[in-house]
N, C-alpha and C positions, 0 to 999 in steps of 0.2 A: 504494500500500500504506500503510495507516494503522498505524503502530507506536504502542504505548502510550507516553505521555510519558516514563516512566522509561527505557524502551529507547532512545528518541530521545536523551535526555540522555546516556545511556551511550555511544552511538555518536558523538555530537558531542564528548564528552570524550575518547574514544579517538582521534579524528581530531586534536584539538588537541594531545594528548600526543605523537602521532607527529610532528607538525610541530615541536614543541618539541625533541624528541630529535634530529631532523634538524639543527636549528640548533645544538644543542650539539655534534654531531659535526663540524660545520663549524668550530667554534671550538676545535679541538684545539690543543695546544701545539706550537710549532715544535721541530724537532730541534735539540738543542744540539750545536755542532761538537765539543765536548769529550766527548760521549757515546762510550762505548767502540765501539759499532757504527759511529757516524759517523766516528770517528777511523780505524778500521780500513779504511773505504772511502774515506778522504780527502775526506769531505763538507765543503764550504764553502757558506755561504749566498749568497755572491757568486762566480759562476763566474770572474770576472776575477782572483780570488785563488787559483785552482787551481794546484797545483804541476806545471807542464808537464814539468819534469825528472824528477820522481818518477813521474808518470803520462804517459808518452809518447803514449798514445792520446788525450789531451786535445787538442782543437782549439778555436780561438776560435769563438765562436758557439754552442757546446754549452752547454745549461743544462737544468735539471730540466723546465721547461715543454716542451722538445723531446724528452724521453726517453719511451721506450715504457712505462716503469714509472710515470710520473707520472699520477696519477688526478684531478688538478684540471683546470680549464679553463685554456687558455692565457692568458686575460685576467686571471686572479686572481693575487694575490701568493703564495699558498701552496696546496698540495694534498697529498693523501695519497700515500704510496709504500709498497708492500708490504715493502720492506726495513726500514722504520721503523714497525712496527705501532703504531697508536694515536697517532702524531705526524704532523705535516705537515712537508714540506720547502719551502723557498723556491723559487718558480718560477724565480728568477734563480740558484739554486744549482747545484751539480755534485757528482758523486761518481764513483768509478772504475767503478761498475756501469752507467754511462750507456750507453744503447742507442738508436739513432735510431728515432724514431716512424715507423711505416709509412705 
């Protein structure tokens, strides 16, 4: 199919814009532990600092990368979480909403 040059340029621009937006989405800010939502859930960026006395369901080895809510890949440092819309959590982090990945 031969598209006119302007249409081709438009489609290439559209594809490039989509790729740029995807990379921006990956570069979201990390959740601040002092954020109200994060504090309410006991979020820490390093699971080894989780308060096991305050959160008895915490067990060694649990972290965001192993949580069912974690939207990033296990090998990356941070990923999305629906509990913190628009921000990323550390893969090595933990919060009281942790649920084992199936």
